[in-house]
C-alpha positions in Angstrom: -6.5 24.0 -12.6 -10.2 23.5 -13.2 -12.9 24.3 -10.6 -13.4 20.5 -10.1 -9.8 19.9 -9.4 -9.1 18.3 -6.0 -6.0 20.6 -5.8 -8.4 23.4 -4.8 -9.1 21.6 -1.5 -6.6 22.6 1.2 -6.9 19.3 3.2 -6.1 17.3 0.0 -2.9 19.4 -0.5 -2.0 18.8 3.1 -2.5 15.0 2.8 -0.6 15.0 -0.4 2.5 16.8 0.9 2.6 14.7 4.0 2.3 11.5 1.9 5.1 12.8 -0.2 7.4 13.0 2.8 6.4 9.6 4.1 6.9 8.0 0.6 10.4 9.5 0.3 11.3 8.0 3.7 9.6 4.7 3.0 11.5 4.2 -0.3 14.9 5.1 1.2 14.2 2.5 3.9 13.1 0.0 1.3 16.6 0.1 -0.2 18.6 0.6 3.0 17.0 -2.0 5.4 17.8 -5.2 3.4 21.2 -3.8 2.5 22.0 -3.4 6.2 21.2 -7.0 6.7 23.3 -8.1 3.7 26.3 -5.8 4.0 26.5 -5.0 7.7 25.2 -8.2 9.3 26.1 -10.7 6.6 22.5 -12.1 6.3 21.7 -15.1 4.2 18.9 -15.3 1.6 16.7 -16.9 4.2 17.3 -14.2 6.7 16.7 -11.5 4.1 13.4 -13.3 3.3 12.5 -13.4 7.0 13.2 -9.6 7.3 10.9 -8.9 4.3 8.3 -11.2 5.7 8.2 -9.4 9.0 7.8 -6.0 7.3 4.5 -7.2 5.8 3.4 -9.7 8.4 1.4 -7.1 10.3 -1.2 -7.0 7.6 -1.9 -10.7 8.2 -1.9 -10.3 12.0 -4.0 -7.1 12.5 -5.0 -6.1 9.0 -8.7 -7.0 9.3 -9.4 -5.7 12.8 -7.5 -2.5 11.9 -10.1 -1.7 9.4 -12.9 -1.9 11.9 -10.8 0.2 14.4 -10.0 2.8 11.8 -13.7 3.1 10.9 -14.3 4.2 14.5 -11.3 6.5 15.0 -10.3 10.0 13.9 -8.3 9.4 10.7 -6.1 12.4 11.3 -5.0 11.1 14.7 -4.3 7.6 13.3 -2.1 9.1 10.5 -0.1 11.3 12.9 0.5 8.6 15.5 1.5 6.0 12.8 4.1 8.4 11.4 5.6 9.2 14.8 5.9 5.5 15.7 7.7 4.8 12.4 10.0 7.8 13.0 11.0 6.5 16.4 11.5 2.9 15.2 13.8 3.8 12.3 15.8 6.3 14.4 16.7 3.4 16.7 18.7 1.7 14.0 21.5 4.3 13.4 21.6 4.9 17.2 22.3 1.2 17.8 24.8 1.1 15.0 26.7 4.1 16.4 27.0 2.3 19.8 28.0 -1.0 18.1 24.9 -2.9 19.3 23.0 -3.3 16.1 21.7 -6.9 15.5 19.6 -8.7 13.0 17.0 -9.2 15.8 16.6 -5.5 16.1 16.0 -5.2 12.4 13.4 -7.9 12.7 11.6 -6.0 15.5 11.7 -2.7 13.7 10.4 -4.3 10.5 7.5 -5.9 12.3 6.5 -2.9 14.4 6.9 -0.4 11.6 4.7 -2.8 9.5 2.0 -2.5 12.2 2.1 1.3 12.0 1.9 1.1 8.2 -1.3 -1.0 8.5 -3.0 1.9 10.3 -1.5 4.6 8.1 -2.5 3.0 4.8 -6.0 2.1 5.8 -6.7 5.5 7.3 -5.2 7.4 4.3 -7.2 5.5 1.7 -10.4 5.9 3.9 -10.0 9.6 4.4 -9.4 10.5 0.8 -13.1 10.2 -0.4 -14.1 12.3 2.6 -11.7 15.1 1.6 -12.3 15.3 -2.1 -15.8 13.7 -2.7 -16.5 10.7 -4.8 -16.7 12.6 -8.0 -13.0 13.6 -7.8 -11.6 10.2 -6.8 -9.9 9.3 -10.1 -8.1 12.7 -10.2 -7.1 12.4 -6.6 -5.9 8.8 -6.9 -4.0 9.6 -10.1 -2.2 12.3 -8.2 -1.5 10.0 -5.2 -0.2 7.2 -7.4 1.9 9.6 -9.4 3.3 10.8 -6.1 4.1 7.3 -5.1 5.9 6.8 -8.3 8.0 9.9 -7.9 8.7 8.8 -4.3 9.8 5.5 -5.7 12.1 7.1 -8.2 13.6 9.7 -5.9 13.6 7.7 -2.7 15.1 4.5 -4.1 17.7 6.4 -6.1 18.5 8.5 -3.0 18.5 5.4 -0.8 21.1 3.7 -3.0 23.3 6.8 -3.1 23.0 7.3 0.6 24.0 3.7 1.3 27.1 4.1 -0.8 28.0 7.5 0.7 27.0 7.1 4.3 26.5 3.4 4.9 23.1 1.7 5.1 22.4 2.3 8.9 23.1 6.1 8.5 20.8 6.2 5.5 18.0 4.9 7.6 18.2 8.2 9.6 16.7 9.9 6.5 13.7 7.6 6.7 13.1 8.6 10.4 13.4 12.3 9.6 10.9 12.0 6.6 8.3 10.3 8.8 8.7 12.9 11.5 8.2 15.6 8.8 5.1 13.8 7.6 3.6 13.7 11.1 4.2 17.5 11.6 2.6 18.3 8.2 -0.5 16.2 9.1 -1.2 18.5 12.1 -2.6 21.0 9.6 -5.1 18.4 8.3 -8.7 19.3 9.2 -10.2 17.2 12.0 -11.7 14.3 10.1 -14.7 12.4 11.5 -14.8 8.8 12.4 -16.7 6.9 9.7 -19.0 5.1 12.2 -19.1 6.8 15.6 -19.6 4.7 18.7 -23.1 4.2 19.9 -24.5 7.1 21.7 -21.7 9.5 20.8 -22.4 12.6 18.8 -21.2 12.7 15.2 -17.8 14.4 14.6 -17.4 17.6 12.7 -18.3 17.4 9.0 -15.4 18.3 6.6 -15.9 21.2 4.3 -15.8 19.0 1.3 -16.9 15.5 0.5 -20.0 13.5 1.6 -21.1 13.7 5.2 -20.5 10.7 7.4 -23.4 8.5 8.4 -24.9 9.8 11.7 -24.5 7.7 14.7 -27.5 6.0 16.3 -29.5 7.8 18.9 -28.6 6.9 22.5 -30.6 3.9 23.8 -31.9 2.9 20.4 -29.2 0.8 18.8 -25.6 -0.1 19.5 -22.8 -0.6 17.0 -22.1 -4.2 15.9 -19.3 -6.1 17.6 -15.8 -6.2 16.1 -16.2 -9.7 14.6 -19.5 -8.6 12.9 -17.8 -5.5 11.4 -14.9 -7.5 10.0 -17.3 -10.0 8.5 -19.3 -7.2 7.0 -16.2 -5.9 5.2 -15.3 -9.4 4.0 -18.8 -9.9 2.6 -18.7 -6.6 0.9 -15.4 -7.4 -1.0 -15.9 -11.2 -1.7 -19.6 -10.9 -2.3 -19.1 -8.6 -5.2 -17.6 -10.2 -8.4 -15.8 -7.0 -9.5 -14.3 -6.3 -6.1 -13.3 -9.9 -5.7 -11.6 -9.9 -9.1 -9.7 -6.7 -8.3 -8.6 -8.2 -4.9 -7.4 -11.5 -6.2 -5.6 -10.0 -9.2 -3.8 -7.5 -6.9 -2.9 -10.2 -4.4 -1.2 -12.3 -7.1 0.7 -9.2 -8.3 2.0 -8.5 -4.8 2.9 -12.2 -4.3 5.0 -12.2 -7.5 6.6 -8.8 -6.8 7.7 -9.8 -3.4 9.3 -13.0 -4.5 11.4 -10.9 -7.0 12.1 -7.9 -4.7 13.2 -10.0 -1.7 16.1 -11.6 -3.7 17.2 -8.6 -5.8 19.5 -7.2 -3.1 21.2 -10.6 -2.9 21.5 -10.9 -6.7 22.9 -7.4 -7.2 25.3 -7.3 -4.3 26.6 -10.9 -4.1 26.1 -12.4 -7.6 26.6 -9.4 -9.9 28.9 -7.5 -7.5 27.1 -4.2 -8.3 27.0 -1.2 -5.9 24.0 -0.3 -3.8 23.3 2.6 -6.2 22.7 0.2 -9.1 20.0 -1.6 -7.1 18.4 1.7 -6.2 18.4 2.7 -9.9 16.8 -0.6 -10.9 14.0 -0.1 -8.5 13.7 3.5 -9.5 13.1 2.4 -13.1 9.9 0.7 -11.7 8.9 4.1 -10.3 9.2 5.6 -13.8 6.8 2.8 -15.0 4.3 3.6 -12.2 4.5 7.3 -13.0 3.9 6.7 -16.7 1.0 4.3 -16.0 -0.7 6.7 -13.6 -0.5 9.5 -16.1 -1.9 7.4 -18.9 -4.7 5.7 -16.9 -7.3 8.4 -17.1 -7.0 9.3 -20.8 -6.9 5.7 -21.9 -9.8 4.8 -19.6 -11.9 7.7 -20.9 -11.4 6.4 -24.5 -11.5 2.6 -24.0 -13.5 2.3 -20.7 -12.3 1.8 -17.1 -12.8 -2.0 -16.9 -11.6 -2.6 -20.4 -8.4 -0.8 -19.7 -7.7 -2.9 -16.6 -8.4 -6.1 -18.5 -6.6 -5.3 -21.8 -3.5 -3.8 -20.1 -3.0 -7.0 -18.2 -3.4 -9.1 -21.3 -1.0 -7.0 -23.4 1.6 -6.0 -20.8 1.7 -8.6 -18.0 3.8 -11.2 -20.0 6.7 -8.7 -20.0 7.3 -9.9 -16.4 9.0 -12.9 -17.9 11.9 -10.7 -18.8 12.7 -9.9 -15.2 14.2 -13.3 -14.3 16.8 -12.8 -17.1 18.6 -10.3 -14.9 22.4 -10.7 -15.2 25.5 -9.1 -16.5 25.6 -6.8 -19.5 22.6 -6.6 -21.8 20.6 -9.0 -19.6 20.4 -6.3 -16.9 18.8 -3.9 -19.4 16.4 -6.5 -20.6 15.3 -7.3 -17.1 15.0 -3.5 -16.5 12.7 -3.2 -19.5 10.4 -6.0 -18.1 10.4 -4.3 -14.7 9.5 -0.9 -16.4 6.6 -2.4 -18.4 5.2 -4.4 -15.4 5.2 -1.4 -13.2 3.6 0.7 -15.9 0.6 -1.7 -15.7 0.7 -1.4 -11.9 0.5 2.4 -12.2 -2.7 2.1 -14.3 -4.1 -0.6 -12.0 -3.6 1.5 -8.9 -5.4 4.6 -10.3 -8.4 2.7 -11.9 -8.7 -0.2 -9.5 -8.5 1.9 -6.3 -10.9 4.4 -7.7 -13.4 1.7 -8.7 -13.3 0.0 -5.3 -13.7 3.3 -3.5 -16.7 4.3 -5.7 -18.3 0.9 -5.0 -18.1 1.2 -1.3 -20.3 3.4 1.0 -18.5 5.6 3.5 -19.2 3.6 6.6 -17.5 0.6 5.0 -14.4 2.3 3.5 -12.0 1.4 6.4 -13.1 -2.3 6.4 -13.0 -2.5 2.6 -9.5 -1.0 2.5 -8.4 -3.2 5.4 -9.6 -6.3 3.6 -7.7 -5.3 0.4 -4.6 -4.5 2.5 -4.9 -7.8 4.3 -4.9 -9.7 1.0 -2.4 -7.6 -0.8 0.2 -7.1 1.9 -0.5 -10.6 3.3 0.5 -11.8 -0.2 3.7 -9.9 0.2 4.4 -11.6 3.5 3.8 -15.0 1.9 6.0 -14.0 -1.1 8.9 -13.0 1.1 8.7 -16.3 2.9 8.6 -18.2 -0.3 11.6 -16.2 -1.7 13.6 -17.0 1.4 12.8 -20.7 1.4 13.1 -21.3 -2.4 16.2 -19.1 -2.6 17.9 -21.4 -0.1 16.6 -24.7 -1.7 16.5 -24.2 -5.4 18.7 -21.1 -6.0 18.2 -17.4 -6.8 17.3 -17.5 -10.4 14.9 -20.4 -10.2 13.0 -18.4 -7.5 13.0 -15.3 -9.7 11.3 -17.3 -12.4 8.6 -18.3 -10.0 8.0 -14.6 -9.3 8.0 -13.7 -13.0 5.4 -16.4 -13.8 3.1 -15.2 -11.1 3.3 -11.6 -12.3 2.7 -12.7 -15.9 -0.6 -14.5 -14.9 -1.8 -11.9 -12.3 -4.2 -10.2 -14.7 -6.4 -13.3 -15.1 -8.8 -12.7 -12.1 -9.7 -9.2 -13.4 -9.8 -10.3 -17.1 -12.2 -13.2 -16.2 -14.5 -11.0 -14.0 -17.2 -8.5 -14.9 -14.7 -5.7 -14.4 -13.5 -6.3 -18.0 -16.8 -5.0 -19.5 -17.2 -1.9 -17.3 -17.0 1.4 -19.2 -17.6 3.9 -16.4 -17.3 4.2 -12.6 -20.5 3.7 -10.7 -22.3 6.6 -8.8 -24.7 6.7 -5.9 -27.7 6.2 -8.2 -26.2 3.3 -10.1 -27.8 -0.2 -9.4 -24.4 -1.6 -8.6 -23.7 1.0 -5.9 -24.3 -0.8 -2.6 -26.6 0.7 0.0 -25.2 1.9 3.3 -25.5 -1.1 5.7 -27.8 -0.7 8.7 -26.3 -0.5 12.2 -27.6 -3.6 13.9 -27.8 -4.3 17.6 -25.1 -6.4 19.1 -25.7 -9.6 21.0 -26.0 -8.8 24.8 -22.7 -10.6 25.5 -20.7 -8.9 22.7 -17.9 -6.8 24.1 -17.7 -3.1 23.1 -14.7 -1.6 21.5 -12.7 0.7 23.8 -11.7 3.5 21.5 -9.2 5.0 23.9 -7.2 1.9 24.0 -7.9 0.8 20.4 
């Protein structure tokens, strides 16, 4: 453990362990929730697609304003409340099942509301990380977090499949609720993090022991914070006005679109067409977690030798075509061929997550982190909502395997926006003295009629 290691920062260790618990529960639920619909409620491909769509629809509905809200809130409080909300929602499923009142409509409601909580949790966690570790340690910290997500993918989805087989899917969801509750309790130990852009006239929050200090709030009576619409527009301009950030966003959106087309229909393919147990589906998804783990571990050494942008571009060119193996999923050797394609594509995703997230965080000043992350999440998870809907509609109209081919083609072409952008030529991450590091935007006065954001209710 070197002196520069983010592991020496107590708040990073707290965030990491809380995220570990949340990831375990999320991945168990990822397996169990669609299997409840398929096995307990006899859902059709279209209904499974609707369930998957609702789980990600929140990012389209509130993703952009959530970034502006999170930029004005205490990140610690947002993280804890989001975990508690998800714990309560998931706990309602085994309770309803035990009393014989579980319906598909309840699953729809849980998926949508849990998605709303996930919006705030994801935006806040990615926004607080640079404050906890400092910008110089972002690659190490992101590598650790992506590796954690991969381990959670492997352990959670394997455990999810096993729990569904042993305890039934509704009972397995109880483990998801317990994991989110444990994450919320762990986050209580996190240092009180400042809001990135305090409301006008309010004193700045306490400064964390590590990482850059937040921008001070404007003096009372001098300037007021811009309205919500202006803040959202500022985040959009920051992402789409920069060719590198735009390439990263578009490429990741196409990846998520393709993944969700495939993932939405895999439970139907495994259970109804291949007649495989729930554990087999969990293991298939866990193979992807192995790929993410390997990719996250290889990202830093390869980028140090080849260059950060070059690694992102070349990995896509070399590895992304392996996604065309995934639609071959079937009996016998075809299952293993599809698994190999899944492993390779998720290996690329692990590298992308470490290098791409680090690049966009380093290119964004602290007051814009929430809005930048929300813009990315809006695009990425919004693409998942669209992919789920496409999977449901196409699965009903043209069949399961034809729809899987659609997802495979999207994944194989997803690297093009990054490959054709200036990212491909970047050798190192920018720093605050670099000419491509954007200045902190000024806080401009609002129009007299613009409403102020009520932080207590927001």
